[in-house]
N, C-alpha and C positions, 0 to 999 in steps of 0.2 A: 504493499500500499504506499503511495507516495506521501511525503510529508506535506502538511498544510502550508508550509512556508512559501513554496513556489506559487501556489494558487493565490495566496494573499498578495504576493508581489505582483502577479499578473492582474489581479482585480484592481489594485491600486493604480497600476499604470493605465489600465483601460479607463478608470474613473477620471484620471487627470486629463487624459486625451479628450474624453467627451466633454468635460466641463470647459476646457479651453475652446473647443470647436463651437460650443454653444455661445460662449461669450463673444467670439468673432462674428457669429451670424446675427448677433443682436437678440439672442433669446435669453435675456436676463430674467424674464418672468414667465408666468404661465401664459398660454396663448389667449386665454379668456380675460386675463387681467392686465395684459400689456397695453401700453397707451396706443391709442389709434389716432386717426386724423381729426376727430371731433373732440372738443374739450369736455363736453358733458352732453347727455341726452336732452333733447328739447321737449320730450314728453308727448309728442304727436305720433300717431300711427305711421309707421314706415318713415319717420323723421321728415314728414311733409307737413308744412304749415298749411292750415286750412285756408280756402279762398275767402275773400271778403264776403260779407253778407249780401245775398242776392245774386251771387255768381256761382256757377257750377265748376267743379273740378274738370280739367280738360283730360279726356281719356288718352292713355298712351297707345302706341301703334300695335301692341300685342294683345290689348284687352278685348277688342271686338272679336277677332278670330278665336280667341280662347273661349269667350263666353258662348259664342254661336256653336262652336265645336262641342263644348260641354253640354249644352242644351240638346243638340241633335243626338249625341251619344246616349243621353238619358232617355230620350224618346225612342230611339231605335232599340235600345235594350229593353225598355218597358214593354213595347209592342212585341218584339221578337221573343222574349222569354215567356210572355203570356200566351203566345200563339204556338209554342212548340209542342210537338205531340207527346203524350204521356207514354213513355216506353218503360215504365217500371215493371218489375216482375209481378208485383201485386195486382196491377191492372190487367196484365195478360192472364194471370190465373183467374181472376174474377170473370173475365170474358169467357174463358174456357169452361168455368163452372156453369155460367149461365147457359152456354150452348149445350152442355150435357144435360142440364135440367130440362131445357126445351126439347131435346131429342128424347128424353125419357117420357115427357108428357105426350109427345106426338106418338111414341111407341105404345104407350098405354091407351091412349084414346083410339088409336087405329085397331088395336087388338081387343079393346074393351067391349064394343058393341057386338062383335063377332061371337065372343064367348057368352054373352047374356042371352042370345037367341036360342 
């Protein structure tokens, strides 16, 4: 079994290399707490200031195609999933059972009057 001394030395060397490379790349803090380009949040949704009263927000170029596509997807899926055929094994078995019962009724009614005479 190797002694723990070389492993500790290798771990220390690796730790020192990683810490210096992080300092060189500007990673002094966590990526969530490192300073960004804005000094403080302004408290508005998506950091957009609301328009003046009586004016509407101008749509961005991606919004209309996104909303139309989302609406059409919901409509197509709603209609398509409601119109799909029921191919479950329970439905098939129920249909077969009804067919057998109908065949038994027809068989009994066909042979029933002949035997009663």
